[in-house]
C-alpha positions as CSV (number, residue, x, y, z in Angstrom):
1,M,80.9,-5.9,-22.7
2,R,79.0,-4.3,-19.9
3,S,80.6,-4.2,-16.5
4,K,79.0,-5.9,-13.6
5,W,78.2,-2.5,-12.1
6,F,76.4,-1.2,-15.2
7,E,73.0,-1.6,-13.6
8,Y,73.9,1.2,-11.1
9,K,75.2,3.6,-13.8
10,T,72.0,5.7,-14.1
11,E,71.6,5.8,-10.3
12,V,75.1,6.9,-9.5
13,R,75.2,9.5,-12.2
14,E,72.2,11.1,-10.7
15,L,73.9,11.1,-7.3
16,R,76.9,12.8,-8.9
17,R,74.7,15.5,-10.5
18,Q,73.4,16.2,-7.0
19,G,76.9,16.8,-5.8
20,V,77.6,13.6,-4.0
21,S,81.3,13.0,-3.7
22,M,83.0,10.2,-5.7
23,S,84.4,8.7,-2.4
24,V,80.9,8.3,-0.9
25,I,79.6,6.7,-4.1
26,E,82.6,4.4,-4.3
27,Q,82.2,3.3,-0.7
28,K,78.4,2.8,-1.0
29,Y,78.4,0.8,-4.3
30,G,81.8,-0.8,-4.3
31,I,82.4,0.5,-7.8
32,P,86.1,1.2,-8.7
33,R,87.0,4.9,-9.0
34,S,88.4,4.3,-12.5
35,T,84.9,3.2,-13.6
36,L,83.2,6.1,-11.9
37,S,85.6,8.6,-13.4
38,G,84.6,7.4,-16.9
39,W,80.9,7.6,-16.1
40,F,81.2,11.1,-14.6
41,R,83.4,12.6,-17.2
42,D,80.6,14.7,-18.8
43,I,79.0,15.8,-15.6
44,K,79.8,19.3,-14.6
45,L,79.3,20.3,-10.9
46,T,78.2,23.8,-9.9
47,E,80.5,26.1,-8.1
48,T,78.5,25.6,-4.9
49,Q,78.8,21.8,-5.2
50,R,82.6,22.0,-5.8
51,T,83.0,24.3,-2.9
52,K,81.0,22.0,-0.6
53,L,83.0,18.9,-1.8
54,M,86.3,20.7,-1.2
55,K,85.1,21.7,2.3
56,N,84.0,18.1,3.1
57,Q,87.4,16.8,1.8
58,Q,89.3,19.3,4.0
59,D,87.1,18.4,7.0
60,G,87.8,14.8,6.3
61,W,91.5,15.4,6.2
62,A,91.4,17.3,9.5
63,K,89.4,14.5,11.1
64,A,91.9,11.9,9.8
65,R,94.8,13.9,11.2
66,K,93.1,14.2,14.6
67,G,92.5,10.5,14.5
68,A,96.1,9.8,13.6
69,V,97.4,12.0,16.4
70,K,95.1,10.2,18.9
71,W,96.2,6.8,17.7
72,H,99.9,7.8,18.0
73,N,99.4,9.2,21.4
74,E,97.6,6.0,22.5
75,Q,100.4,3.9,21.1
76,K,103.0,6.1,22.9
77,Q,101.1,5.7,26.2
78,A,101.0,1.9,25.7
79,R,104.8,1.8,25.1
80,L,105.4,4.0,28.2
81,L,103.2,1.6,30.3
82,Q,105.1,-1.4,29.0
83,A,108.4,0.3,29.9
84,E,107.1,1.0,33.4
85,L,106.0,-2.7,33.8
86,E,109.4,-4.0,32.6
87,A,111.2,-1.6,34.9
88,S,109.1,-2.6,37.9
89,E,109.9,-6.3,37.2
90,V,113.6,-5.5,37.3
91,L,113.3,-3.6,40.5
92,N,111.3,-6.4,42.1
93,R,114.2,-8.7,41.5
94,I,116.7,-6.4,43.1
95,T,117.5,-6.3,46.8
96,V,118.5,-2.8,47.7
97,T,121.7,-3.0,49.8
98,S,124.3,-0.4,50.6
99,D,126.5,-2.0,47.9
100,V,123.8,-1.7,45.3
101,L,123.3,2.0,46.3
102,D,127.1,2.5,46.0
103,L,127.2,1.0,42.5
104,A,124.1,2.9,41.4
105,L,125.6,6.2,42.6
106,A,129.0,5.3,41.0
107,M,127.4,4.8,37.6
108,L,125.4,8.0,37.9
109,Y,128.6,9.8,38.9
110,F,130.3,8.3,35.9
111,G,127.9,10.3,33.7
112,E,127.1,13.3,35.8
113,G,129.7,13.9,38.4
114,A,132.8,16.1,38.6
115,K,136.1,14.2,37.9
116,K,138.6,16.7,39.3
117,N,139.4,17.5,42.9
118,T,135.8,17.6,44.2
119,T,132.9,15.3,45.0
120,S,130.1,17.2,43.2
121,M,127.3,16.7,40.7
122,G,125.2,19.2,38.8
123,N,121.8,18.7,37.3
124,S,118.5,20.4,36.5
125,N,116.5,17.4,37.7
126,P,115.8,17.4,41.4
127,A,115.3,13.6,41.5
128,V,118.9,13.0,40.4
129,L,120.3,15.2,43.2
130,R,117.9,13.8,45.8
131,F,119.2,10.4,45.0
132,L,122.8,11.6,45.3
133,L,122.0,13.1,48.7
134,A,120.2,10.0,49.9
135,V,123.1,7.7,49.2
136,L,125.6,10.2,50.7
137,Y,123.5,10.3,53.9
138,A,123.0,6.5,54.0
139,N,126.4,5.2,53.0
140,Y,128.9,7.9,53.9
141,S,127.5,9.6,57.1
142,V,127.3,12.9,55.3
143,S,125.0,15.6,56.8
144,P,123.7,18.9,55.4
145,D,126.7,20.5,57.2
146,D,128.9,18.8,54.6
147,I,126.9,20.0,51.6
148,R,127.2,23.2,49.5
149,C,125.0,24.1,46.6
150,D,125.7,26.5,43.8
151,L,123.0,27.6,41.3
152,H,123.6,28.4,37.6
153,L,120.7,30.3,36.2
154,R,119.6,32.2,33.1
155,V,119.6,36.0,33.2
156,D,115.9,36.4,33.5
157,Q,115.6,34.0,36.5
158,D,115.0,35.3,40.1
159,G,117.8,33.9,42.2
160,Y,115.8,34.1,45.4
161,V,112.8,32.3,43.9
162,V,115.0,29.6,42.4
163,Q,116.9,29.0,45.6
164,Q,113.6,28.6,47.5
165,Y,112.7,25.9,44.9
166,W,115.9,23.9,45.3
167,Q,115.8,24.2,49.1
168,K,112.4,22.6,49.1
169,E,113.2,20.0,46.5
170,L,116.4,18.9,48.2
171,G,115.3,19.4,51.8
172,L,118.3,21.6,52.6
173,P,118.6,24.8,54.6
174,A,119.4,28.2,53.2
175,S,122.9,27.9,54.8
176,C,123.8,25.2,52.2
177,F,123.4,27.6,49.3
178,R,126.5,29.7,48.7
179,Y,126.7,31.0,45.1
180,I,124.3,32.0,42.4
181,A,125.6,32.7,38.9
182,H,123.6,34.1,35.9
183,D,124.7,33.2,32.4
184,K,124.9,36.5,30.5
185,R,124.8,34.7,27.2
186,T,121.1,34.0,27.8
187,A,120.1,37.7,27.9
188,G,117.1,38.4,25.7
189,K,116.2,34.7,25.5
190,P,113.2,33.9,27.7
191,T,113.5,30.9,29.9
192,Y,111.0,28.1,29.1
193,D,108.4,27.2,31.7
194,G,109.4,24.8,34.4
195,Y,113.2,25.3,34.0
196,M,114.8,26.1,37.4
197,G,118.4,26.3,36.4
198,V,121.2,23.8,37.3
199,C,122.0,23.1,40.9
200,I,125.5,21.8,41.7
201,V,125.7,19.8,44.9
202,T,129.2,19.6,46.4
203,C,130.3,17.4,49.3
204,S,133.3,18.3,51.4
205,K,134.6,14.7,51.5
206,I,136.9,14.2,48.4
207,A,137.5,10.5,49.4
208,I,133.9,9.7,48.2
209,Q,134.7,10.9,44.7
210,R,137.9,8.8,44.6
211,K,135.9,5.7,45.6
212,L,133.1,6.3,43.1
213,I,135.5,6.8,40.2
214,S,137.4,3.7,41.2
215,L,134.2,1.7,41.6
216,Y,132.7,2.6,38.2
217,N,136.0,2.0,36.4
218,Q,136.5,-1.4,37.9
219,F,132.9,-2.4,37.4
220,C,132.9,-1.3,33.7
221,S,136.1,-3.2,33.1
222,Q,134.8,-6.4,34.8
223,V,131.5,-6.4,32.9
224,S,133.1,-5.6,29.5
225,E,135.8,-8.3,30.0
226,S,133.3,-10.9,31.1
227,I,130.9,-10.3,28.2
228,V,133.2,-9.2,25.4
229,G,136.5,-10.6,26.5
230,A,139.8,-9.0,27.3
């Protein structure tokens, strides 16, 4: 019994002899690849034709990969935009008061702050330390005179250049910077672009640390007990 595509057999065999790829024929005529494979079994392509088909296939794969990368990047951007919109909605519902700032700083301190004998926090992200300073200034009457900064750098980093960076980012005078340490373990390992070491900001008022630790401990306990139960 002849297949419903038999009327195209002579035509597609001629296309194959000319070096047209099976994928192109399949897409143009809608003939299953299994049928085409049988019809083309006795057709031998020249070396030039095989080389051209292989190049076209590789170009197609490269184009497909580029398309896939573009699609994934677009999807990632869409997810990031959605996250920003959701975050904005949350912020719009919050009234920023001194208590909210205290709680936010306490939770940040929970993860990033020193827990023994000092009110201090180290980070490589200036935004984190700017927030710390902002709340200290606003809620605790702290001034730059109460702040000390220490820098922990990699061996190949210029201490003067990095200090200038942190002074500008945190809006602090040079007098706030006391100590610069270089990690000898990083010798021979180039620092990646954009990394400006870790800045440790210390406030002279230890009472702030005690309050923040007590605040995040009590808050975590209250929330966990109210949701999970004692």
